[in-house]
Every structure is written in C-alpha cells, then in structure tokens.
C-alpha positions in Angstrom: -15.4 7.0 43.8 -11.7 7.1 45.0 -8.9 7.9 42.2 -6.4 5.4 41.9 -8.5 2.7 43.4 -6.4 -0.1 42.5 -9.8 -2.9 43.0 -11.6 -0.4 40.7 -8.6 0.1 37.9 -7.6 -4.1 37.8 -11.1 -5.8 37.6 -13.9 -3.4 38.9 -17.0 -5.3 40.5 -15.9 -8.9 38.6 -15.0 -11.5 41.2 -11.4 -12.9 40.6 -12.8 -16.1 38.6 -14.0 -14.1 35.8 -10.5 -13.9 34.6 -11.3 -17.5 33.2 -14.5 -16.3 31.3 -12.2 -13.9 29.8 -9.5 -16.1 28.8 -12.1 -18.4 27.3 -13.5 -15.5 25.3 -10.4 -14.7 24.1 -9.4 -18.2 23.1 -13.2 -18.2 21.5 -12.3 -15.4 19.2 -8.6 -16.5 18.5 -9.9 -19.5 17.3 -12.9 -17.7 15.2 -10.7 -15.7 13.4 -8.2 -18.3 12.8 -10.6 -20.5 11.2 -11.9 -17.8 8.9 -8.2 -17.0 7.9 -7.7 -20.7 7.1 -11.3 -21.3 5.4 -10.6 -18.1 3.2 -7.6 -19.9 1.7 -5.3 -17.2 2.0 -1.1 -18.0 2.9 -0.9 -14.6 4.4 -1.8 -11.4 5.5 0.5 -9.4 2.4 -2.1 -11.3 -0.1 -5.1 -9.4 2.0 -7.1 -7.3 -0.8 -9.1 -4.0 0.5 -12.6 -6.1 0.5 -10.7 -8.8 2.7 -9.1 -6.5 4.9 -12.2 -4.6 5.6 -14.0 -8.5 6.8 -11.0 -9.0 8.9 -11.4 -5.6 10.5 -15.4 -6.6 11.1 -14.3 -9.9 12.4 -11.8 -7.8 15.1 -14.7 -6.0 16.2 -16.5 -8.6 16.8 -13.7 -10.8 18.4 -12.9 -7.7 20.8 -16.4 -7.1 21.9 -16.8 -11.1 22.6 -13.6 -10.9 24.6 -13.8 -8.2 26.9 -17.7 -7.5 27.4 -19.4 -9.9 29.7 -22.8 -9.1 28.6 -22.1 -10.2 24.9 -22.9 -14.0 24.5 -21.0 -16.4 22.4 -23.6 -18.1 20.2 -24.7 -14.1 18.4 -21.2 -13.8 17.6 -20.6 -17.0 16.3 -23.4 -16.4 14.1 -21.7 -12.9 12.8 -18.4 -15.1 12.2 -20.3 -17.3 10.3 -22.4 -15.2 8.2 -19.3 -13.6 7.3 -17.8 -16.2 6.2 -20.6 -16.9 4.1 -20.9 -13.6 2.2 -17.1 -13.9 1.8 -17.7 -17.5 -0.2 -20.4 -15.6 -2.2 -18.6 -12.6 -3.0 -15.3 -15.0 -3.7 -17.8 -17.2 -6.2 -19.0 -14.0 -7.8 -16.0 -12.4 -8.4 -14.7 -15.7 -10.2 -17.9 -15.6 -12.1 -17.4 -11.9 -13.3 -13.9 -9.8 -14.2 -15.7 -6.8 -14.0 -17.3 -7.4 -10.5 -13.6 -8.7 -9.2 -12.4 -5.3 -10.7 -15.0 -3.4 -8.7 -14.5 -5.1 -5.5 -10.6 -5.6 -5.4 -9.6 -2.8 -8.0 -7.1 -3.2 -10.7 -3.3 -2.3 -10.9 -2.1 1.2 -12.2 0.5 1.7 -14.1 2.6 4.7 -12.4 5.8 4.3 -14.7 6.1 3.9 -18.1 9.4 3.9 -20.3 11.0 5.5 -17.5 8.7 8.4 -16.7 6.0 9.1 -14.5 2.2 8.5 -15.4 0.6 11.6 -14.0 -2.6 10.4 -14.4 -2.4 7.6 -11.9 -1.6 10.1 -9.1 -5.0 11.3 -9.3 -6.4 8.2 -8.7 -3.8 6.9 -6.0 -3.3 7.8 -2.7 0.4 8.2 -3.4 2.7 11.1 -4.0 6.1 11.0 -6.0 7.9 11.4 -3.0 6.7 8.1 -1.4 6.4 6.2 -4.8 10.6 7.0 -5.4 11.2 5.8 -1.6 9.3 2.3 -2.7 11.7 2.3 -6.2 14.9 2.8 -3.8 13.9 0.3 -1.5 13.8 -2.1 -4.6 17.5 -0.8 -5.7 16.7 1.5 -8.4 18.7 4.7 -8.9 16.8 6.6 -11.6 13.3 6.4 -13.8 15.8 5.1 -17.1 16.4 1.5 -15.8 12.6 1.0 -15.0 10.4 0.0 -18.2 7.1 -0.4 -16.4 6.1 0.0 -12.7 2.6 -1.2 -11.1 0.6 -0.3 -8.1 -0.9 -3.8 -7.7 -4.4 -4.3 -5.8 -2.2 -4.9 -2.3 -0.3 -1.7 -2.6 2.5 -3.7 -3.6 4.6 -2.1 -6.7 6.0 -4.5 -9.1 8.8 -3.1 -11.3 9.8 -4.3 -15.0 13.2 -3.5 -16.1 15.2 -2.6 -19.1 17.4 -4.8 -20.4 21.2 -3.3 -20.3 21.4 -2.2 -23.6 17.9 -0.6 -23.4 18.4 1.7 -20.7 18.2 5.6 -20.9 18.6 8.6 -18.9 16.4 9.2 -16.2 15.5 11.3 -13.4 17.3 10.5 -9.7 15.2 8.6 -7.2 17.2 10.0 -4.2 15.8 12.6 -1.8 15.6 16.4 -2.7 18.9 17.1 -0.3 20.9 14.1 -2.4 19.4 15.3 -5.7 20.0 19.4 -7.0 17.3 20.8 -8.5 17.3 23.8 -11.0 15.5 26.7 -12.6 18.4 27.6 -14.3 20.6 25.3 -15.8 24.7 25.1 -14.6 25.4 23.3 -17.6 24.8 22.3 -21.1 23.6 18.5 -20.6 20.0 16.3 -20.2 17.7 17.5 -17.1 14.7 15.4 -16.0 11.6 17.4 -14.9 10.9 16.4 -11.4 7.3 16.2 -11.6 7.3 13.4 -14.3 10.6 12.4 -15.4 10.5 13.7 -19.1 14.2 14.1 -20.2 15.1 17.2 -22.1 18.9 18.6 -23.5 18.9 22.3 -21.9 21.8 24.7 -22.2 23.9 26.5 -19.6 22.0 29.3 -17.9 18.8 28.6 -19.7 15.2 27.8 -18.2 12.9 25.5 -19.9 9.7 24.1 -19.1 8.9 20.3 -19.6 7.6 19.6 -22.9 5.1 16.8 -21.2 3.7 18.4 -18.3 5.3 22.0 -18.6 6.9 22.2 -15.2 10.1 24.0 -14.9 12.0 22.4 -12.3 14.7 20.1 -13.0 17.3 17.6 -12.1 20.4 16.0 -13.7 19.6 13.6 -16.0 21.3 10.0 -14.5 22.5 7.1 -16.9 24.0 4.7 -14.5 23.4 0.8 -14.8 21.4 -0.8 -12.2 23.0 -2.7 -9.7 21.5 -6.0 -9.3 
C-alpha cells in the first residue's frame, strides 16, 4: 500500500459509477428517516422525548450503513425502518392507555425550584448542577431566585418557569456566576443573605458565621430583591 494514494483515498477499488449508487442510497436513507418523522406526528426535533431520540439514533445508524456500505442491501434496511415505525406506534398507543407506562418511557417533569429555593432532592435524580440551572435562569431573564415561584425541568430537558406576581416577590439568591456574586463565610454587614447551595434566605449579623437552617451549608451571598425585567 502506498501512502497518500489519491485513488485509494477517494474511491478505492470502486468505479466512478458507484458514486451514483451512493447518491441513490443516501436519498433512500433520507426519505426513510423523513417519512418516519412525518409518520410520528411530531412537528419538530425539540419535541423529541428520550424514547423518540433513541429511535432516531437507531434510524440514523441504519441510514448510515445503507448509505456507505455497498454490501448492505436496501430491503432489509427498509424492514428495519418499518419495524421501528410499528414499534413506535404500538408504544405510543400503550402510552396513551397507561399513565404509568408513559411516565416510565418518557419520564416526568421534575421540580427544581419551589418558592424561590432549590429543591435539593431534584439534583440527586437529574444530571444537572446548580451552575447549569443558574445559566438556564439567566437565559430566561431571571436575576434572582426570589422571582421564581416554580421551576420545572420538562421531559425534553427544557426548563419551564412560573413567576411570582410583583407584589409577592421576595429576596432571593443571585443567578450570576461566582465572579459577579460575592460569597462569604463571615458576613461583611448585617443584612439578608442567601445560602448558595439551596437559596434559603436568612438574616445574619455583621462578622458572624452561620449554617443554613435548611441544608446546613455555610457559604452565603447577599440576597437580592429587585423586580424581574420583562
């Protein structure tokens, strides 16, 4: 074998006419995936659940094989697509009949913020850190947790937020990164502080150290009480 052999690198031992077959195979794979998505009834990729994402990845693997490997015949791949579509339809039907089965397949929304504080148990089940959640909140125009009445991580990974009315806003933990949100072990002034781990608000005197009454953490940040920018 000669290194940097252009013939081998570009098309190997296949004739140039094989490129037409590759184009046909790619078109077949594209149409099969497209028809599956149309048949599933979904309007967009953002609506895909974990179950549907697994199906799409399986389809992608089959589509890649039939597109690139000359020894993969088309009919077996078509059977793979039809089988997956049938399984998808049967599972969706079962999900409409049983809420428990639907929750097992798709999962359920998880409450991550309640009354301006983190729900700590939620982070034990989610693959998400406080920092990632704070980033999501910043992207939705939130300045501090005291503005948020309820926060849910949906089954598709999106975060839904429900806000307090202006008259019901309360002090809360800043959602800014640490470099823009000073944190203290010993308080520089007597005021309201928020636990940086759970968001609990507590009044602490100057030069005092304290542990959070809710989670036992001992790192604090000054509570904010500004209104949400709409």
